[in-house]
VEXDREN-2710 file (C-alpha; in Angstrom, 1 decimal):
% VEXDREN-2710
k/r/px/py/pz
1/MET/0.0/0.1/-0.2
2/ALA/1.8/2.7/-1.2
3/ILE/1.9/5.8/-3.8
4/ARG/4.4/5.0/-6.8
5/ARG/4.9/7.0/-10.0
6/ALA/3.9/6.1/-12.9
7/GLY/5.4/2.7/-14.5
8/GLY/8.5/2.1/-16.1
9/GLY/7.3/1.8/-19.9
10/ALA/6.4/5.3/-19.0
11/ARG/9.4/6.8/-17.6
12/LYS/11.1/4.9/-20.9
13/ALA/9.1/6.5/-22.7
14/VAL/9.8/10.0/-21.0
15/GLU/13.0/9.2/-21.6
16/PHE/13.6/8.7/-25.0
17/ILE/11.1/11.8/-26.1
18/GLU/13.1/14.0/-24.0
19/LYS/16.3/13.2/-26.6
20/ASP/16.6/16.7/-28.9
21/LYS/15.9/14.8/-32.2
22/VAL/12.8/13.0/-30.8
23/ARG/11.5/15.9/-29.3
24/LYS/11.5/17.7/-32.4
25/ARG/9.8/15.0/-33.9
26/VAL/7.0/14.7/-31.2
27/ASN/6.3/18.4/-31.2
28/GLY/5.5/18.3/-34.8
29/LEU/2.4/15.6/-33.8
30/ILE/0.9/18.5/-31.9
31/HIS/-0.7/20.5/-34.4
32/PRO/0.0/19.9/-38.5
33/VAL/-1.1/16.5/-38.7
34/PRO/-0.1/16.5/-42.9
35/ARG/3.3/16.4/-41.6
36/LEU/2.5/12.4/-40.9
37/ILE/2.5/12.5/-44.7
38/TRP/5.8/13.1/-45.6
39/GLU/7.9/11.7/-42.3
40/ASN/9.0/7.9/-42.4
41/GLY/6.1/5.9/-41.3
42/ALA/7.5/3.0/-39.9
43/GLN/9.6/6.1/-37.4
44/MET/6.2/8.3/-36.8
45/ARG/4.2/5.0/-35.9
46/LEU/6.7/4.6/-33.2
47/TYR/6.3/8.1/-31.9
48/VAL/3.1/8.1/-31.9
49/LEU/2.6/5.1/-30.2
50/LEU/5.5/6.7/-27.4
51/PHE/3.8/9.9/-27.2
52/SER/0.4/8.2/-26.8
53/ALA/2.0/6.0/-24.1
54/LEU/3.1/9.1/-22.4
55/ALA/-0.3/10.8/-22.8
56/SER/-1.8/8.1/-21.1
57/ALA/0.1/7.5/-18.0
58/GLN/-0.4/10.8/-16.9
59/THR/-4.3/11.2/-17.9
60/TYR/-4.9/12.1/-14.3
61/ASP/-2.2/13.3/-11.6
62/LEU/-3.6/11.0/-9.2
63/VAL/-5.4/7.7/-9.3
64/ILE/-6.6/5.4/-6.6
65/SER/-6.2/2.1/-7.7
66/GLY/-8.5/-0.6/-7.1
67/GLY/-10.5/0.6/-3.5
68/ARG/-13.8/-0.7/-2.4
69/VAL/-15.4/3.1/-3.3
70/LEU/-18.4/3.9/-1.0
71/ASP/-20.2/6.9/-2.5
72/PRO/-23.0/7.7/-0.2
73/GLU/-25.3/10.1/-2.4
74/THR/-25.8/7.3/-5.4
75/ARG/-25.2/4.4/-2.9
76/LEU/-22.3/2.9/-5.1
77/ASP/-20.7/0.0/-3.0
78/ALA/-18.2/-1.0/-5.7
79/ILE/-14.2/-1.8/-6.9
80/ARG/-13.3/1.6/-8.9
81/ASP/-10.3/3.6/-10.0
82/ILE/-10.5/7.3/-9.2
83/GLY/-8.7/9.5/-11.5
84/ILE/-8.2/13.1/-10.0
85/ARG/-7.1/16.2/-11.7
86/ASN/-6.3/19.9/-10.3
87/GLY/-7.7/18.9/-7.2
88/ARG/-11.1/17.3/-8.7
89/ILE/-12.2/13.7/-8.8
90/ALA/-12.5/13.8/-12.7
91/ALA/-12.9/10.0/-13.4
92/VAL/-14.7/6.8/-11.2
93/SER/-14.1/3.9/-13.5
94/ALA/-14.8/0.5/-13.3
95/SER/-12.0/0.0/-15.9
96/PRO/-8.3/0.3/-14.4
97/LEU/-6.6/4.4/-15.3
98/LYS/-3.2/5.4/-15.7
99/GLY/-1.7/8.2/-13.9
100/GLY/1.2/10.2/-12.8
101/ARG/1.1/8.7/-9.2
102/VAL/-0.8/5.9/-7.9
103/ILE/-2.3/4.9/-4.8
104/GLU/-2.6/1.3/-4.6
105/ALA/-6.1/0.6/-2.5
106/ARG/-6.8/-3.0/-2.8
107/GLY/-8.6/-4.1/0.3
108/LEU/-9.3/-0.9/1.6
109/ALA/-12.1/1.3/1.2
110/VAL/-12.3/4.8/-0.5
111/ALA/-14.5/7.4/0.8
112/PRO/-15.6/10.6/0.6
113/GLY/-13.7/12.9/3.6
114/PHE/-14.9/13.4/6.3
115/ILE/-16.6/16.9/7.3
116/ASP/-16.9/17.4/11.1
117/LEU/-19.2/20.7/11.7
118/HIS/-17.7/21.0/14.9
119/ALA/-14.6/21.3/15.3
120/HIS/-13.1/24.0/18.0
121/GLY/-9.6/22.9/17.4
122/GLN/-8.4/25.1/14.3
123/ASP/-4.7/25.1/14.8
124/VAL/-1.7/22.9/13.2
125/GLU/-1.9/20.8/16.1
126/ASN/-5.4/19.9/16.0
127/GLN/-5.1/19.5/12.3
128/ARG/-2.7/16.8/12.4
129/TYR/-5.0/14.6/14.8
130/GLN/-7.9/15.6/12.4
131/ALA/-6.3/14.5/9.3
132/ARG/-5.3/11.2/10.9
133/ASP/-8.9/10.7/11.9
134/GLY/-9.5/11.1/8.2
135/VAL/-11.3/14.7/8.4
136/THR/-10.3/16.7/5.6
137/THR/-12.7/19.5/6.6
138/ALA/-13.2/21.3/10.1
139/LEU/-15.5/23.7/11.2
140/GLU/-15.8/25.7/14.4
141/LEU/-20.1/26.5/14.2
142/GLU/-20.8/26.2/17.6
143/ILE/-18.7/28.9/19.3
144/GLY/-17.5/30.8/16.1
145/THR/-15.7/33.6/16.4
146/TYR/-16.3/37.7/16.5
147/ASP/-14.0/38.6/13.8
148/VAL/-14.8/36.7/10.7
149/GLU/-12.0/38.0/8.1
150/GLU/-9.3/38.3/10.6
151/TRP/-10.3/34.3/11.3
152/TYR/-9.8/33.2/7.7
153/ALA/-6.6/35.7/7.7
154/GLN/-4.6/34.4/10.4
155/ARG/-5.0/30.5/8.2
156/GLU/-4.4/32.0/5.2
157/GLY/-1.5/29.2/3.9
158/LYS/-1.2/27.1/6.9
159/ARG/-4.0/24.6/6.7
160/LEU/-3.4/20.8/6.4
161/ILE/-7.3/20.0/6.2
162/HIS/-10.0/23.2/5.1
163/SER/-11.7/25.1/7.7
164/GLY/-14.2/27.5/7.9
165/VAL/-16.4/29.4/11.0
166/SER/-19.6/30.5/12.1
167/ALA/-20.2/34.6/13.2
168/GLY/-20.3/33.6/17.3
169/HIS/-22.9/35.1/19.4
170/VAL/-21.3/33.9/22.1
171/PRO/-17.6/35.7/21.2
172/ALA/-20.1/38.6/20.0
173/ARG/-21.7/39.0/23.8
174/MET/-18.2/38.7/25.1
175/HIS/-16.8/41.5/23.0
176/VAL/-19.7/43.9/23.8
177/MET/-19.7/43.6/27.6
178/ARG/-15.9/43.6/28.0
179/ASP/-16.2/39.9/29.5
180/PRO/-12.8/39.1/31.4
181/SER/-12.4/35.6/28.9
182/VAL/-13.0/37.3/25.6
183/SER/-8.9/36.8/25.1
184/SER/-8.2/33.3/27.0
185/GLY/-11.5/31.2/26.4
186/LEU/-14.0/30.2/24.2
187/THR/-16.7/30.5/26.8
188/PRO/-17.4/33.9/28.7
189/SER/-16.9/33.8/33.0
190/GLY/-18.0/37.1/33.7
191/ASP/-20.9/39.5/32.5
192/GLY/-20.8/37.6/29.1
193/ALA/-22.4/35.1/31.2
194/HIS/-24.4/36.4/34.0
195/ARG/-25.8/39.9/32.8
196/ALA/-28.8/40.5/31.1
197/ALA/-28.3/42.9/27.9
198/THR/-29.0/46.5/27.0
199/GLU/-31.4/47.4/23.7
200/GLU/-28.4/48.9/22.4
201/GLU/-25.6/45.9/23.5
202/ILE/-28.0/43.5/21.8
203/THR/-28.2/46.0/18.5
204/LEU/-24.4/46.0/18.8
205/MET/-24.4/42.3/19.0
206/LYS/-26.3/42.3/16.1
207/ARG/-24.5/44.1/13.9
208/ALA/-21.3/42.1/14.9
209/VAL/-23.6/39.3/13.3
210/GLU/-24.2/40.6/10.3
211/LYS/-21.1/42.0/9.6
212/GLY/-19.8/38.6/9.9
213/LEU/-22.2/37.4/7.5
214/GLN/-21.3/39.5/5.1
215/GLN/-17.7/38.9/5.3
216/GLY/-18.4/35.1/4.4
217/ALA/-19.6/33.3/7.6
218/LEU/-20.9/30.1/7.2
219/GLY/-24.0/30.7/9.5
220/VAL/-24.3/31.8/13.2
221/GLY/-23.3/29.9/16.7
222/PHE/-25.0/29.6/19.8
223/GLY/-23.6/28.9/23.3
224/ILE/-27.0/29.8/24.9
225/GLN/-26.3/27.1/27.9
226/TYR/-22.8/29.3/28.4
227/THR/-25.2/32.7/28.6
228/PRO/-28.0/32.1/30.9
229/ALA/-28.5/35.8/30.7
230/ALA/-29.7/36.2/27.3
231/SER/-33.2/36.6/27.0
232/ARG/-35.1/34.8/24.7
233/TRP/-35.6/37.9/23.0
234/GLU/-31.9/38.4/22.4
235/ILE/-31.7/35.0/20.9
236/LEU/-34.7/35.5/18.8
237/GLU/-32.8/38.7/17.2
238/MET/-30.0/37.2/16.8
239/PHE/-32.0/34.2/14.7
240/ARG/-34.0/37.1/13.0
241/VAL/-30.5/38.1/11.6
242/ALA/-29.5/34.5/10.6
243/GLY/-33.0/34.2/8.7
244/ARG/-32.7/37.0/7.1
245/PHE/-29.7/36.2/5.4
246/HIS/-30.8/32.7/4.9
247/ALA/-27.7/31.5/7.3
248/PRO/-28.2/28.3/9.3
249/VAL/-28.2/28.6/13.2
250/PHE/-25.6/26.1/15.0
251/VAL/-27.2/25.9/18.4
252/HIS/-26.2/24.3/21.8
253/ILE/-29.4/25.1/23.6
254/ARG/-29.9/26.8/26.9
255/HIS/-30.9/23.3/29.2
256/MET/-29.7/20.4/30.0
257/GLY/-31.2/16.4/31.2
258/ASP/-34.3/16.2/32.7
259/ALA/-33.6/19.1/35.7
260/ALA/-36.3/21.8/35.2
261/PRO/-36.3/24.0/32.9
262/ASP/-35.1/20.6/31.2
263/ALA/-33.5/20.1/27.6
264/LEU/-36.7/19.3/25.9
265/ASN/-37.9/23.2/27.0
266/ALA/-34.4/24.3/25.3
267/LEU/-35.2/22.4/22.5
268/GLU/-38.5/24.3/22.0
269/GLU/-37.2/27.8/22.3
270/VAL/-34.6/27.1/19.5
271/LEU/-37.7/25.8/17.2
272/ALA/-39.8/28.4/17.9
273/ALA/-37.1/30.9/17.1
274/ALA/-36.5/28.8/13.7
275/ALA/-39.8/28.9/12.8
276/VAL/-40.6/32.4/13.5
277/THR/-37.8/33.7/11.8
278/GLY/-37.0/31.1/9.1
279/ALA/-33.3/30.2/10.0
280/PRO/-32.5/27.0/9.3
281/LEU/-31.7/25.1/12.6
282/HIS/-28.7/22.8/13.8
283/VAL/-28.7/21.2/17.1
284/VAL/-25.2/20.4/18.4
285/HIS/-24.8/17.1/20.3
286/ILE/-27.9/16.5/21.1
287/THR/-26.4/13.6/24.2
288/SER/-24.3/16.1/25.7
289/SER/-27.8/18.5/26.0
290/GLY/-30.6/15.6/26.0
291/LEU/-28.7/13.1/28.2
292/LYS/-30.9/10.4/29.3
293/GLU/-33.9/12.5/27.5
294/THR/-31.9/12.5/24.2
295/PRO/-34.9/9.7/23.1
296/LYS/-37.0/12.3/23.2
297/LEU/-35.1/15.0/22.0
298/LEU/-34.6/13.1/18.9
299/GLN/-38.2/12.3/18.1
300/THR/-39.8/15.8/18.3
301/ILE/-36.6/17.0/16.0
302/GLY/-38.2/14.0/13.8
303/GLU/-41.4/15.4/14.4
304/ALA/-40.0/18.6/13.3
305/ARG/-38.6/17.7/10.2
306/LYS/-41.7/15.8/9.3
307/ARG/-43.9/19.4/9.2
308/GLY/-41.3/20.9/6.8
309/MET/-39.2/22.3/9.4
310/ASP/-35.0/22.9/8.5
311/VAL/-33.6/21.1/11.5
312/THR/-30.6/18.7/11.7
313/THR/-28.2/17.4/14.7
314/GLU/-25.3/15.7/15.9
315/CYS/-23.8/13.6/17.9
316/TYR/-20.0/12.2/19.1
317/PRO/-19.3/8.5/19.9
318/TYR/-18.2/8.7/23.5
319/ASN/-20.2/8.8/27.1
320/ALA/-18.3/12.1/28.2
321/ALA/-18.8/15.6/27.1
322/MET/-15.9/18.3/28.3
323/THR/-16.4/22.3/28.8
324/GLU/-14.4/24.6/30.3
325/LEU/-14.7/24.9/34.1
326/ASN/-15.4/28.6/34.9
327/SER/-18.2/28.5/32.0
328/ALA/-21.9/28.7/33.3
329/MET/-22.1/25.5/33.1
330/PHE/-20.3/25.1/36.5
331/ASP/-22.8/27.9/38.5
332/GLU/-24.9/27.0/41.2
333/GLY/-27.2/23.9/41.1
334/TRP/-24.8/22.0/38.2
335/GLN/-24.7/18.7/40.0
336/LYS/-28.5/18.4/39.7
337/ILE/-28.6/20.1/36.1
338/LEU/-25.7/17.2/35.2
339/GLY/-26.8/14.2/37.7
340/ILE/-23.2/14.0/38.4
341/SER/-20.9/15.2/41.7
342/TYR/-16.9/16.3/41.5
343/ASP/-15.7/12.5/41.3
344/ARG/-17.2/12.6/37.8
345/LEU/-15.3/15.4/36.9
346/GLU/-11.6/14.8/35.5
347/TRP/-9.2/17.9/35.1
348/THR/-7.7/17.4/31.8
349/ALA/-4.5/19.2/32.6
350/THR/-3.5/16.2/35.6
351/GLY/-6.3/13.3/34.5
352/GLU/-7.2/13.6/38.3
353/ARG/-10.8/13.4/39.5
354/LEU/-12.2/16.2/41.1
355/THR/-13.6/16.4/44.8
356/GLU/-15.2/20.4/46.0
357/GLU/-12.1/21.3/47.4
358/THR/-10.2/21.0/43.6
359/PHE/-13.1/21.8/42.2
360/ARG/-13.4/25.1/43.7
361/LYS/-9.4/25.7/42.9
362/TYR/-9.6/24.9/39.4
363/ARG/-12.9/27.1/38.7
364/LYS/-10.7/29.9/39.5
365/GLN/-9.1/29.8/36.4
366/PRO/-9.1/28.6/32.8
367/GLY/-8.9/25.3/32.0
368/LEU/-10.8/22.0/30.7
369/VAL/-12.9/19.6/32.5
370/ILE/-14.5/16.1/31.4
371/MET/-17.6/15.1/32.7
372/HIS/-18.2/11.5/32.6
373/MET/-21.8/12.0/32.4
374/ILE/-23.7/10.2/29.0
375/PRO/-25.1/7.4/29.6
376/ASP/-24.0/4.6/26.9
377/LYS/-27.5/3.5/25.8
378/VAL/-28.0/7.3/24.8
379/VAL/-25.1/7.4/23.2
380/GLU/-26.2/4.4/20.8
381/GLU/-29.5/5.3/20.4
382/ALA/-28.2/8.7/18.8
383/ILE/-25.5/7.0/17.1
384/SER/-27.7/4.7/15.0
385/SER/-30.8/6.9/14.9
386/PRO/-30.7/8.5/11.3
387/LEU/-31.4/12.1/12.2
388/THR/-27.6/12.4/13.4
389/MET/-24.8/13.7/11.7
390/ILE/-21.3/12.9/13.9
391/ALA/-19.3/15.6/14.8
392/SER/-15.8/15.7/17.2
393/ASP/-16.6/18.6/19.4
394/GLY/-13.2/18.2/19.6
395/ILE/-10.1/20.4/21.0
396/LEU/-6.4/19.3/22.3
397/VAL/-4.2/21.3/23.7
398/ASN/-0.7/20.4/24.0
399/GLY/-2.2/16.8/23.9
400/LYS/-4.3/16.9/26.8
401/GLY/-8.4/17.0/26.1
402/HIS/-10.9/14.7/25.2
403/PRO/-10.2/11.6/23.1
404/ARG/-12.9/12.6/20.7
405/GLY/-10.5/15.7/19.4
406/ALA/-8.3/12.5/17.6
407/GLY/-10.4/9.2/17.4
408/THR/-14.2/10.4/16.5
409/TYR/-14.3/9.0/13.1
410/ALA/-12.2/6.1/13.5
411/ARG/-14.1/5.1/16.4
412/THR/-17.3/5.4/14.7
413/LEU/-16.2/3.1/12.4
414/GLY/-14.6/0.7/14.4
415/TYR/-16.2/0.3/17.6
416/TRP/-19.9/1.6/16.9
417/ARG/-19.9/0.3/13.0
418/ARG/-17.9/-3.1/13.2
419/GLU/-17.8/-4.2/16.8
420/ARG/-21.9/-2.8/18.3
421/LYS/-23.2/-3.1/14.7
422/ALA/-25.1/0.0/15.5
423/LEU/-24.9/1.0/11.9
424/SER/-23.8/0.1/8.8
425/LEU/-20.7/0.9/6.9
426/MET/-22.8/3.2/4.2
427/GLU/-25.0/4.5/7.2
428/ALA/-21.7/5.3/9.0
429/VAL/-20.1/7.4/5.7
430/GLU/-23.3/8.9/5.0
431/LYS/-23.3/10.9/8.6
432/MET/-19.3/11.5/8.2
433/THR/-20.1/13.1/4.6
434/LEU/-23.0/13.6/2.7
435/LEU/-25.3/14.8/5.7
436/PRO/-22.8/17.6/6.9
437/ALA/-22.0/18.4/3.4
438/ARG/-25.5/18.5/2.5
439/ARG/-26.2/20.8/5.8
440/MET/-23.8/22.9/4.6
441/GLY/-24.6/23.5/1.2
442/LEU/-21.0/22.2/0.3
443/LYS/-22.6/20.1/-3.1
444/ASN/-18.9/19.3/-4.3
445/LYS/-18.2/17.4/-1.3
446/GLY/-19.1/14.7/0.5
447/ARG/-19.8/12.7/-3.0
448/VAL/-17.1/10.1/-4.6
449/GLU/-18.3/11.5/-8.1
450/ALA/-16.9/13.3/-11.1
451/GLY/-16.8/16.8/-10.6
452/ALA/-16.7/16.6/-6.6
453/ASP/-13.6/17.9/-4.7
454/ALA/-11.0/15.5/-4.5
455/ASP/-11.3/15.2/-0.9
456/LEU/-11.1/10.9/0.3
457/THR/-10.3/9.1/2.8
458/ILE/-8.6/5.5/2.6
459/PHE/-9.4/3.5/5.6
460/ASP/-9.4/-0.6/5.9
461/PRO/-12.6/-1.6/7.8
462/ALA/-11.5/-4.7/9.2
463/THR/-8.5/-2.1/11.3
464/VAL/-10.3/1.0/11.8
465/GLY/-10.4/2.2/15.2
466/ASP/-10.0/5.0/17.8
467/LYS/-6.8/4.6/20.1
468/ALA/-7.0/7.8/21.5
469/THR/-8.3/6.9/25.4
470/PHE/-9.5/9.5/28.5
471/ALA/-6.1/9.1/30.3
472/GLU/-4.1/9.4/26.4
473/PRO/-6.0/11.7/24.7
474/ALA/-3.2/12.5/21.4
475/LEU/-3.3/9.0/20.4
476/ALA/-4.0/9.2/16.5
477/SER/-6.8/6.7/15.0
478/ALA/-5.6/3.7/13.3
479/GLY/-6.6/1.8/10.1
480/ILE/-6.4/4.8/7.9
481/PRO/-3.5/4.9/5.7
482/TYR/-4.5/7.5/3.2
483/VAL/-6.0/10.9/3.6
484/ILE/-6.5/13.3/0.4
485/VAL/-7.4/16.7/0.3
486/ALA/-7.7/19.0/-2.6
487/GLY/-6.3/16.3/-4.4
488/VAL/-3.0/16.4/-2.8
489/PRO/-2.1/13.0/-0.2
490/VAL/-1.9/14.9/3.3
491/VAL/-1.1/11.4/5.2
492/VAL/0.8/8.4/3.4
493/GLU/1.0/5.1/4.8
494/GLY/-0.5/6.5/8.0
495/LYS/1.4/9.9/8.4
496/VAL/0.8/13.3/8.0
497/GLN/3.0/14.8/5.2
498/GLU/5.3/17.8/6.1
499/GLY/5.4/20.9/4.4
500/VAL/2.2/20.5/2.2
501/PHE/-1.1/23.0/2.9
502/PRO/-3.7/22.2/0.4
503/GLY/-6.5/23.0/2.6
504/LYS/-8.8/26.0/1.5
505/ALA/-11.0/28.1/3.3
506/VAL/-14.4/27.5/3.2
507/ARG/-16.5/30.4/3.1
508/ALA/-20.5/31.3/2.6
509/SER/-21.0/33.5/-0.7
510/VAL/-20.9/37.1/0.0
511/ARG/-24.2/38.4/1.2
512/GLU/-26.0/41.3/0.7
END
């Protein structure tokens, strides 16, 4: 299983044609065909054959040969060759293809590159783990950013994989209210979380979100549970901005589980806002918001869809969540809301389980904490539901964090698909590719078809699996030997290639 160059016959043709005398003769073939009439017939036939062999061998920049191609849109599941040219899939063929480079994929599955709609890790460290996990597009949509133009500019020319961002209500609120965490964290810890906004402040937030959408943000992000002081009117006003621009909203709902007011109440809030404004709605990490009430949330979303609402959701394949300990998530009453106590909290910097004393100590500083709280049965039900996509909610900081930042997609394919049989191979691939592509309106991604972007993940269905654990979250996934981004191999034989940055900015069209 290795990338190889064009075969020996083609190389000999190149060497022969590079000789001055032969080059002159072959160049003559390109335009005036009448020259064939007076050239030596036998000699010319040789040149034609050599030239044709060379042209055939270099028809495609890259060929993926003999793999089991999985295209969730057409439901193709068959052995095919894939020809790639100029960063696009140029051919999907039942016959052998030739190219300048060839990846032998016999015994491997070839799928569209995985699209992560919920990736907080947006730096080089995280992209290396994402690529090893088969991800070719990672988007920061739940929290988003305040300055969309600056966010894209900072990453220009430095992307291993594709990336994109939303205009975030949370960062807009943090900036407008001068929250102390505005420069150090994803979520607010001061006024941005705990003070009601004035009408003037709501107007400033709306302007910030509108500006971001005008700069190509992919939608509007909401972390309503992190801004509990944000009124329903404030949230509705932000939805109105999204609706006016026909932009999707990506929402962490206000409440969790069955503690009153419960997750169903929170879901109803955003369903109503979407119905009023027309904004397409995506509810993030349904399991960590719903907890044991997740089946009710899924049923409600399914019913809303049957009645014509544009609403989707996602989950990750783990029974634990992660967030910032100094966030509003851990305000008074958190134990009742989450249904856990201190011993179910794991401080990622040290791996220790917390006590009341260490909880109070660490809460005074920025840092991430894992919450071991999602029932396994709930995870399985969400994974197998036709309503969910797979998204990681992942971030690693100097190798510390939640294993979902490195292993989400391989875990879905290995543990949940192969071992637990919670879903079929095609269903798993669809949840990681076509469904998120459709949610984002990415018509050239999430598919293995001629004309689609050449973002491809090549994996071994028999061995693919996650290696990352809660104790060692920065272990790369196994069984994914090749990952292609825009026609460029970024993972070869399981190793990230150095010095290649084919990833592009994923942006929405400029909105008026």
